[in-house]
FIZAKE-858649 format. One record per residue (C-alpha): residue in one letter; residue number from 0; x, y, z. Coordinates in steps of 0.02 Angstrom, whole numbers, plus 32768, in hexadecimal, padded with zeros to 4 digits. Layout:
# FIZAKE-858649
+------+------+------+------+------+
! resn ! resi !   c1 !   c2 !   c3 !
+------+------+------+------+------+
!    A !  NUM !    X !    Y !    Z !
...
+------+------+------+------+------+
This chain:
# FIZAKE-858649
+------+------+------+------+------+
! resn ! resi !   c1 !   c2 !   c3 !
+------+------+------+------+------+
!    M !    0 ! 905E ! AD08 ! 8C2E !
!    S !    1 ! 9013 ! ACE7 ! 8B81 !
!    A !    2 ! 907D ! AC93 ! 8AFC !
!    P !    3 ! 90E0 ! AD13 ! 8A95 !
!    I !    4 ! 90A9 ! AD3C ! 89E5 !
!    I !    5 ! 913A ! AD2D ! 896B !
!    G !    6 ! 912F ! AD88 ! 88C4 !
!    F !    7 ! 9196 ! AD78 ! 8826 !
!    I !    8 ! 91A5 ! AE02 ! 87A6 !
!    G !    9 ! 91EA ! ADA5 ! 8711 !
!    A !   10 ! 91C3 ! ACEE ! 86F5 !
!    G !   11 ! 9256 ! ACAB ! 8691 !
!    N !   12 ! 92C0 ! AC11 ! 86AF !
!    M !   13 ! 930B ! AC48 ! 8754 !
!    A !   14 ! 9264 ! AC7F ! 879D !
!    T !   15 ! 9215 ! ABDC ! 8763 !
!    S !   16 ! 92A1 ! AB7A ! 87B6 !
!    L !   17 ! 928E ! ABDA ! 8859 !
!    I !   18 ! 91D2 ! ABC2 ! 885B !
!    G !   19 ! 91E2 ! AB08 ! 883C !
!    G !   20 ! 9264 ! AAF7 ! 88C7 !
!    M !   21 ! 91FD ! AB5C ! 8943 !
!    L !   22 ! 9163 ! AAF0 ! 8925 !
!    Q !   23 ! 91CD ! AA57 ! 894D !
!    Q !   24 ! 91FA ! AAA9 ! 89F4 !
!    N !   25 ! 9146 ! AAB4 ! 8A2F !
!    I !   26 ! 9122 ! AB63 ! 89F1 !
!    K !   27 ! 906B ! AB60 ! 89BC !
!    P !   28 ! 9038 ! AB94 ! 890B !
!    A !   29 ! 8FC2 ! AC14 ! 8958 !
!    Q !   30 ! 905A ! AC6E ! 89A0 !
!    I !   31 ! 90A7 ! AC8E ! 88F5 !
!    V !   32 ! 9073 ! AD0B ! 8870 !
!    A !   33 ! 90D2 ! AD34 ! 87D0 !
!    S !   34 ! 90CA ! ADB0 ! 8742 !
!    D !   35 ! 911C ! ADB5 ! 8699 !
!    R !   36 ! 910D ! AE22 ! 85FF !
!    T !   37 ! 90E3 ! AD85 ! 859B !
!    P !   38 ! 9032 ! AD48 ! 85C4 !
!    E !   39 ! 905D ! AC9A ! 8584 !
!    Q !   40 ! 90E7 ! AC8D ! 8606 !
!    C !   41 ! 906D ! ACB7 ! 8692 !
!    E !   42 ! 8FF1 ! AC37 ! 8651 !
!    R !   43 ! 9079 ! ABB3 ! 864C !
!    L !   44 ! 90AC ! ABD4 ! 8700 !
!    S !   45 ! 8FF9 ! ABD1 ! 873B !
!    K !   46 ! 8FDA ! AB28 ! 86E9 !
!    Q !   47 ! 9081 ! AADE ! 871D !
!    F !   48 ! 9081 ! AB13 ! 87D3 !
!    G !   49 ! 8FD0 ! AB49 ! 87FD !
!    I !   50 ! 900D ! ABF6 ! 8833 !
!    R !   51 ! 8FB7 ! AC9B ! 8818 !
!    T !   52 ! 8FF2 ! AD13 ! 8791 !
!    S !   53 ! 8FD7 ! ADCB ! 8775 !
!    A !   54 ! 8FDD ! AE3F ! 86E0 !
!    D !   55 ! 9004 ! AED5 ! 874E !
!    N !   56 ! 90AC ! AEE4 ! 87A5 !
!    A !   57 ! 906E ! AF6E ! 8816 !
!    V !   58 ! 8FDD ! AF06 ! 8857 !
!    L !   59 ! 904F ! AE71 ! 8872 !
!    A !   60 ! 90D1 ! AED9 ! 88CF !
!    A !   61 ! 904E ! AF24 ! 8942 !
!    E !   62 ! 901D ! AE7B ! 898D !
!    C !   63 ! 90C6 ! AE24 ! 899A !
!    D !   64 ! 912F ! AE0F ! 8A37 !
!    V !   65 ! 91C2 ! ADD9 ! 89CA !
!    L !   66 ! 91D8 ! AE1E ! 891A !
!    L !   67 ! 9253 ! ADCB ! 88A3 !
!    L !   68 ! 928E ! AE32 ! 8810 !
!    A !   69 ! 92BA ! ADB5 ! 8788 !
!    V !   70 ! 92BC ! AE24 ! 86EE !
!    K !   71 ! 934B ! AE4B ! 8677 !
!    P !   72 ! 93C6 ! AECE ! 86B7 !
!    Q !   73 ! 93A0 ! AF41 ! 8625 !
!    V !   74 ! 92EA ! AF57 ! 8659 !
!    M !   75 ! 9302 ! AF55 ! 8716 !
!    Q !   76 ! 92FF ! B012 ! 872B !
!    A !   77 ! 925B ! B025 ! 86CC !
!    V !   78 ! 920C ! AF95 ! 872C !
!    C !   79 ! 9241 ! AFDB ! 87D5 !
!    R !   80 ! 920B ! B08D ! 87B1 !
!    A !   81 ! 915E ! B050 ! 877C !
!    L !   82 ! 913F ! AFFF ! 8825 !
!    P !   83 ! 90DB ! B060 ! 88A7 !
!    G !   84 ! 9140 ! B0C7 ! 8923 !
!    E !   85 ! 90D8 ! B085 ! 89B3 !
!    R !   86 ! 90EA ! AFCA ! 89C4 !
!    K !   87 ! 90C1 ! AF49 ! 8A48 !
!    P !   88 ! 9117 ! AF71 ! 8AEF !
!    G !   89 ! 91B1 ! AF05 ! 8B0D !
!    Q !   90 ! 91B9 ! AECD ! 8A59 !
!    L !   91 ! 925A ! AE76 ! 8A24 !
!    I !   92 ! 9297 ! AE8F ! 8972 !
!    I !   93 ! 930B ! AE0E ! 8922 !
!    S !   94 ! 9362 ! AE36 ! 887E !
!    I !   95 ! 93AE ! ADAC ! 8815 !
!    A !   96 ! 93E3 ! AE20 ! 8788 !
!    A !   97 ! 949C ! AE2C ! 875E !
!    G !   98 ! 94F0 ! AED5 ! 8761 !
!    I !   99 ! 946D ! AF35 ! 87C6 !
!    N !  100 ! 94B3 ! AF6C ! 886E !
!    C !  101 ! 9452 ! AF96 ! 890B !
!    T !  102 ! 9472 ! B051 ! 88F9 !
!    S !  103 ! 9418 ! B052 ! 8851 !
!    L !  104 ! 938A ! AFE6 ! 8892 !
!    E !  105 ! 9373 ! B059 ! 8929 !
!    S !  106 ! 936D ! B0F3 ! 88BA !
!    W !  107 ! 92E8 ! B0A4 ! 884C !
!    L !  108 ! 9282 ! B053 ! 88D8 !
!    G !  109 ! 9298 ! B0D2 ! 8963 !
!    N !  110 ! 9318 ! B0E5 ! 89EC !
!    G !  111 ! 92FC ! B071 ! 8A7F !
!    S !  112 ! 92C7 ! AFDF ! 8A11 !
!    A !  113 ! 9303 ! AF38 ! 8A56 !
!    I !  114 ! 9365 ! AEED ! 89C4 !
!    V !  115 ! 93C3 ! AE4B ! 89AD !
!    R !  116 ! 942A ! AE3F ! 8910 !
!    C !  117 ! 945A ! AD91 ! 88D7 !
!    M !  118 ! 94B4 ! AD38 ! 884B !
!    P !  119 ! 9470 ! AC89 ! 882B !
!    N !  120 ! 94B0 ! AC1B ! 879E !
!    T !  121 ! 9461 ! ABAE ! 8719 !
!    P !  122 ! 9473 ! AB05 ! 8776 !
!    S !  123 ! 93E9 ! AB4E ! 87E3 !
!    L !  124 ! 9377 ! AB0D ! 875A !
!    R !  125 ! 93A9 ! AA5E ! 8796 !
!    R !  126 ! 93A0 ! AA8B ! 8850 !
!    Q !  127 ! 945F ! AA85 ! 8850 !
!    G !  128 ! 9482 ! AB3F ! 8853 !
!    V !  129 ! 94EB ! ABAF ! 88C1 !
!    S !  130 ! 94C1 ! AC65 ! 88E6 !
!    G !  131 ! 9526 ! ACF2 ! 8930 !
!    L !  132 ! 94B8 ! AD6A ! 8997 !
!    F !  133 ! 94D3 ! AE1A ! 89D7 !
!    A !  134 ! 9458 ! AE78 ! 8A47 !
!    N !  135 ! 944F ! AF35 ! 8A58 !
!    A !  136 ! 9446 ! AF88 ! 8B03 !
!    S !  137 ! 9387 ! AF87 ! 8B05 !
!    V !  138 ! 9379 ! AEC9 ! 8B01 !
!    S !  139 ! 9350 ! AE78 ! 8BA9 !
!    D !  140 ! 938F ! ADD1 ! 8BE6 !
!    T !  141 ! 92E3 ! AD87 ! 8BC8 !
!    Q !  142 ! 92E3 ! ADC7 ! 8B16 !
!    K !  143 ! 9390 ! AD7E ! 8AF9 !
!    Q !  144 ! 934B ! ACD6 ! 8B30 !
!    Q !  145 ! 92B9 ! ACEC ! 8AB6 !
!    A !  146 ! 932F ! AD11 ! 8A26 !
!    E !  147 ! 93A1 ! AC7F ! 8A4F !
!    S !  148 ! 930C ! AC0A ! 8A5B !
!    I !  149 ! 92CE ! AC3E ! 89AF !
!    L !  150 ! 9377 ! AC2F ! 8958 !
!    S !  151 ! 939F ! AB8D ! 89B3 !
!    A !  152 ! 9309 ! AB3F ! 895B !
!    V !  153 ! 9378 ! AB2D ! 88C1 !
!    G !  154 ! 9422 ! AB0C ! 890F !
!    I !  155 ! 9492 ! AB5C ! 8992 !
!    S !  156 ! 94A2 ! AC13 ! 89C4 !
!    L !  157 ! 953B ! AC70 ! 8A03 !
!    W !  158 ! 9535 ! AD1D ! 8A53 !
!    L !  159 ! 95B1 ! ADA5 ! 8A23 !
!    E !  160 ! 95E9 ! AE31 ! 8A96 !
!    Q !  161 ! 9615 ! AEA8 ! 8A07 !
!    E !  162 ! 95A7 ! AECA ! 8971 !
!    E !  163 ! 963E ! AEDC ! 88FF !
!    L !  164 ! 9660 ! AE23 ! 8917 !
!    I !  165 ! 95C6 ! ADFF ! 88AD !
!    D !  166 ! 9639 ! AE1E ! 8817 !
!    A !  167 ! 96AC ! AD94 ! 8854 !
!    V !  168 ! 9617 ! AD20 ! 886E !
!    T !  169 ! 95E2 ! AD46 ! 87BC !
!    A !  170 ! 9690 ! AD15 ! 877E !
!    V !  171 ! 9698 ! AC75 ! 87E4 !
!    S !  172 ! 95E9 ! AC2A ! 87EB !
!    G !  173 ! 9579 ! AC9B ! 8782 !
!    S !  174 ! 95E1 ! AC83 ! 86E5 !
!    G !  175 ! 9637 ! ABE5 ! 8724 !
!    P !  176 ! 95C3 ! AB62 ! 86D8 !
!    A !  177 ! 95F6 ! AB9E ! 862B !
!    Y !  178 ! 96AD ! AB7E ! 8654 !
!    F !  179 ! 9688 ! AAC9 ! 867E !
!    F !  180 ! 9618 ! AAB6 ! 85E4 !
!    Y !  181 ! 96A9 ! AAF7 ! 857A !
!    M !  182 ! 971D ! AA76 ! 85C9 !
!    M !  183 ! 969C ! A9EE ! 85A8 !
!    E !  184 ! 9693 ! AA24 ! 84F1 !
!    A !  185 ! 9751 ! AA1C ! 84E2 !
!    M !  186 ! 975D ! A971 ! 8536 !
!    T !  187 ! 96D3 ! A92A ! 84C9 !
!    D !  188 ! 9727 ! A96B ! 842B !
!    A !  189 ! 97CF ! A925 ! 8463 !
!    G !  190 ! 9782 ! A87C ! 848B !
!    E !  191 ! 9735 ! A875 ! 83DE !
!    R !  192 ! 97DD ! A89F ! 838F !
!    L !  193 ! 9828 ! A80F ! 83F3 !
!    G !  194 ! 97AF ! A79B ! 8399 !
!    L !  195 ! 9719 ! A790 ! 840D !
!    P !  196 ! 9669 ! A7A0 ! 83C5 !
!    R !  197 ! 9627 ! A850 ! 83E7 !
!    E !  198 ! 959B ! A813 ! 8458 !
!    T !  199 ! 9612 ! A7A6 ! 84BD !
!    A !  200 ! 9690 ! A833 ! 84D2 !
!    E !  201 ! 9606 ! A8A8 ! 850B !
!    R !  202 ! 95BD ! A830 ! 858D !
!    L !  203 ! 9669 ! A805 ! 85D0 !
!    T !  204 ! 968D ! A8BF ! 85E3 !
!    L !  205 ! 95E7 ! A8EF ! 8634 !
!    F !  206 ! 95E4 ! A864 ! 86B4 !
!    T !  207 ! 969C ! A87D ! 86DC !
!    A !  208 ! 9675 ! A934 ! 8701 !
!    L !  209 ! 95DE ! A904 ! 876A !
!    G !  210 ! 9640 ! A884 ! 87CD !
!    A !  211 ! 96D5 ! A8F7 ! 87E9 !
!    A !  212 ! 9664 ! A984 ! 8827 !
!    D !  213 ! 960A ! A90D ! 889D !
!    M !  214 ! 96B0 ! A8CE ! 88E2 !
!    A !  215 ! 96EF ! A980 ! 88FD !
!    V !  216 ! 964F ! A9B6 ! 8955 !
!    H !  217 ! 964F ! A923 ! 89CC !
!    S !  218 ! 970A ! A912 ! 89E9 !
!    D !  219 ! 9766 ! A948 ! 8A86 !
!    V !  220 ! 97FA ! A986 ! 8A1F !
!    D !  221 ! 9807 ! AA11 ! 899D !
!    A !  222 ! 980A ! AA02 ! 88E0 !
!    A !  223 ! 98C7 ! AA0F ! 88D8 !
!    E !  224 ! 98DB ! A976 ! 8947 !
!    L !  225 ! 9858 ! A915 ! 88E4 !
!    R !  226 ! 98B9 ! A93D ! 8845 !
!    R !  227 ! 995B ! A902 ! 8893 !
!    R !  228 ! 990A ! A85E ! 88C7 !
!    V !  229 ! 98D9 ! A839 ! 8813 !
!    C !  230 ! 9987 ! A860 ! 87CE !
!    S !  231 ! 99F0 ! A7C3 ! 87DE !
!    P !  232 ! 9AA9 ! A7EA ! 87C1 !
!    G !  233 ! 9AD4 ! A7CC ! 870C !
!    G !  234 ! 9A1F ! A7A4 ! 86E3 !
!    T !  235 ! 99A4 ! A7E1 ! 8661 !
!    T !  236 ! 994D ! A864 ! 86CC !
!    E !  237 ! 99F4 ! A8B1 ! 86FE !
!    Q !  238 ! 9A20 ! A8C8 ! 8647 !
!    A !  239 ! 997C ! A923 ! 8626 !
!    I !  240 ! 9991 ! A992 ! 86C0 !
!    N !  241 ! 9A44 ! A9B9 ! 868D !
!    S !  242 ! 9A03 ! A9F2 ! 85E4 !
!    F !  243 ! 9983 ! AA64 ! 8638 !
!    T !  244 ! 9A0E ! AAA9 ! 86A6 !
!    R !  245 ! 9A81 ! AACE ! 8612 !
!    D !  246 ! 99F2 ! AB2E ! 85C1 !
!    D !  247 ! 99D9 ! AB8B ! 8668 !
!    L !  248 ! 9923 ! AB59 ! 8681 !
!    P !  249 ! 9916 ! ABB6 ! 872A !
!    A !  250 ! 9947 ! AC5B ! 86D6 !
!    I !  251 ! 98CB ! AC3D ! 8649 !
!    V !  252 ! 983F ! AC22 ! 86C8 !
!    D !  253 ! 9875 ! ACB9 ! 872E !
!    R !  254 ! 9873 ! AD2D ! 8697 !
!    A !  255 ! 97C8 ! ACED ! 8662 !
!    M !  256 ! 977B ! AD07 ! 870D !
!    Q !  257 ! 97CA ! ADB3 ! 871F !
!    A !  258 ! 977A ! ADE0 ! 8678 !
!    A !  259 ! 96D0 ! ADA4 ! 86B5 !
!    A !  260 ! 96DE ! AE07 ! 8758 !
!    T !  261 ! 9716 ! AEA3 ! 86FB !
!    R !  262 ! 9682 ! AE96 ! 8685 !
!    A !  263 ! 960B ! AE80 ! 8719 !
!    A !  264 ! 964D ! AF22 ! 8766 !
!    E !  265 ! 963C ! AF7B ! 86BF !
!    M !  266 ! 9587 ! AF42 ! 86B0 !
!    T !  267 ! 9560 ! AF88 ! 875C !
!    K !  268 ! 959E ! B033 ! 8725 !
!    E !  269 ! 9543 ! B02B ! 867D !
!    L !  270 ! 949D ! AFF9 ! 86CB !
!    A !  271 ! 94A4 ! B072 ! 875F !
+------+------+------+------+------+
């Protein structure tokens, strides 16, 4: 069997990250082709990765075994409807656009299209991402493996049994990096108010976050137990945690994530 041709419609940051990760996993540049409405973006990708580019989405789609749709949600319908109705047999379509469900994609691309919908996050740009994936009924086991292999080039991939859970993935991991960035901002500001130089407070915060995440990922106990192990009775950490508890931090986080999930569901209806 010949090596699959993988095409990208849209060549922004996420597509660039995926292409770079795939090339590090022994995918050959000749297997990848990309298009973008900005010619300069195509030229940049061609020079950076040695891949082919195309100015015509329809021509690109006709030759690809796997087609990744990496355009903004607001233009997805127009992009899909402009593609030819007859595409390569067995073609897998992967959408990384937020708020566009499989029902909408099937109506724009044709019933029977094999579609994987996924929600990656921005740490994918550092090969540290996590993606939630959902496959419609037309996706074969082999195609699921293809999709997982592509998304795993920039992190880890987790399959969902229900498409509606994509909204929860959006709230947890899709939007999640911003929550941690916000916490980092607050800790840096607080450290500066305690008298530390701004740069020192920032580096202490960033590397503490990095170390804590690494410990949590590689630990055999959950985050709650790790927190308890740091909190010596009557110590400094316990006082900080008690302050968070009095302000009901868990409820604050829950309301924020509910708001994110609700907005994700609203976007799906708006963009249908």
